[in-house]
C-alpha positions as a Python dict, from the first residue, in 0.01 Angstrom:
ca = {
    (1, 'M'): (0, 0, 0),
    (2, 'E'): (33, 209, -311),
    (3, 'L'): (327, 137, -542),
    (4, 'T'): (478, 483, -575),
    (5, 'G'): (829, 615, -556),
    (6, 'A'): (740, 783, -227),
    (7, 'I'): (680, 448, -59),
    (8, 'L'): (892, 192, -246),
    (9, 'P'): (1242, 245, -386),
    (10, 'A'): (1272, 277, -762),
    (11, 'P'): (1453, -59, -811),
    (12, 'F'): (1159, -237, -648),
    (13, 'L'): (914, -54, -873),
    (14, 'F'): (1117, -162, -1177),
    (15, 'A'): (1114, -523, -1058),
    (16, 'C'): (736, -509, -1011),
    (17, 'E'): (694, -363, -1358),
    (18, 'V'): (915, -629, -1517),
    (19, 'M'): (732, -910, -1338),
    (20, 'T'): (409, -810, -1513),
    (21, 'M'): (557, -785, -1863),
    (22, 'T'): (521, -1055, -2125),
    (23, 'Y'): (821, -1220, -2289),
    (24, 'L'): (768, -1009, -2602),
    (25, 'E'): (740, -688, -2400),
    (26, 'L'): (1061, -772, -2215),
    (27, 'L'): (1241, -844, -2543),
    (28, 'Q'): (1117, -515, -2686),
    (29, 'K'): (1239, -334, -2372),
    (30, 'N'): (1575, -512, -2407),
    (31, 'L'): (1597, -393, -2767),
    (32, 'V'): (1530, -33, -2663),
    (33, 'D'): (1794, -64, -2389),
    (34, 'E'): (2050, -194, -2640),
    (35, 'I'): (1974, 88, -2885),
    (36, 'E'): (2008, 344, -2606),
    (37, 'A'): (2341, 187, -2506),
    (38, 'T'): (2473, 224, -2862),
    (39, 'R'): (2373, 590, -2862),
    (40, 'S'): (2545, 640, -2528),
    (41, 'Y'): (2869, 480, -2650),
    (42, 'A'): (2860, 691, -2967),
    (43, 'A'): (2815, 1007, -2761),
    (44, 'T'): (3098, 899, -2530),
    (45, 'M'): (3325, 844, -2830),
    (46, 'A'): (3265, 1203, -2938),
    (47, 'V'): (3440, 1332, -2626),
    (48, 'A'): (3674, 1041, -2546),
    (49, 'P'): (4051, 1059, -2562),
    (50, 'T'): (4180, 913, -2888),
    (51, 'G'): (4346, 623, -2708),
    (52, 'D'): (4012, 507, -2565),
    (53, 'I'): (3832, 493, -2901),
    (54, 'P'): (3932, 130, -2980),
    (55, 'V'): (3780, 7, -2653),
    (56, 'L'): (3463, 207, -2709),
    (57, 'L'): (3440, 76, -3067),
    (58, 'E'): (3456, -280, -2934),
    (59, 'L'): (3181, -204, -2683),
    (60, 'L'): (2972, -46, -2959),
    (61, 'A'): (3023, -353, -3181),
    (62, 'D'): (2908, -579, -2897),
    (63, 'E'): (2593, -372, -2848),
    (64, 'T'): (2507, -389, -3218),
    (65, 'D'): (2549, -768, -3202),
    (66, 'H'): (2307, -770, -2909),
    (67, 'I'): (2058, -569, -3114),
    (68, 'A'): (2072, -828, -3393),
    (69, 'H'): (2023, -1117, -3151),
    (70, 'V'): (1736, -957, -2958),
    (71, 'S'): (1569, -861, -3287),
    (72, 'E'): (1595, -1222, -3398),
    (73, 'L'): (1425, -1339, -3077),
    (74, 'I'): (1148, -1084, -3132),
    (75, 'S'): (1103, -1218, -3485),
    (76, 'K'): (1060, -1569, -3348),
    (77, 'V'): (790, -1454, -3107),
    (78, 'T'): (601, -1245, -3362),
    (79, 'G'): (627, -1502, -3639),
    (80, 'D'): (813, -1263, -3865),
    (81, 'P'): (1112, -1487, -3948),
    (82, 'V'): (1395, -1244, -4007),
    (83, 'D'): (1746, -1359, -3920),
    (84, 'Y'): (1897, -1020, -3837),
    (85, 'A'): (2225, -1174, -3724),
    (86, 'A'): (2265, -1331, -4068),
    (87, 'L'): (2188, -1001, -4239),
    (88, 'V'): (2458, -815, -4048),
    (89, 'S'): (2812, -918, -4129),
    (90, 'G'): (3039, -998, -3839),
    (91, 'V'): (2775, -1063, -3573),
    (92, 'E'): (2922, -1296, -3312),
}
C-alpha cells in the first residue's frame, strides 16, 4: 500500500512522518511550529478587539518562552551550549 493522501488520511501520514524523524529533527520541527505560532498570534493581534489584546499578549509570551526552551534542547543535542532561556529575560 502506498502512503499517499488518497489512501491514508493526513493525520496518519503525519504520524508516519514523525515516527521516522530523529530527536533533533523533531526538536527542529517543534521550533518551526513555535515560530509559526508566534507569527499567527501577532497577525491575530492586528485584527483583534482591543479588549482581547492582553490575552493574546500572554499567549505570545508563552510561545516565545517555548522557543527559548526548544532552542536550548537543540543546543544540547548539537553540542552548541547556548542557554537561550537565560539570555531572554522573563522566560518561565
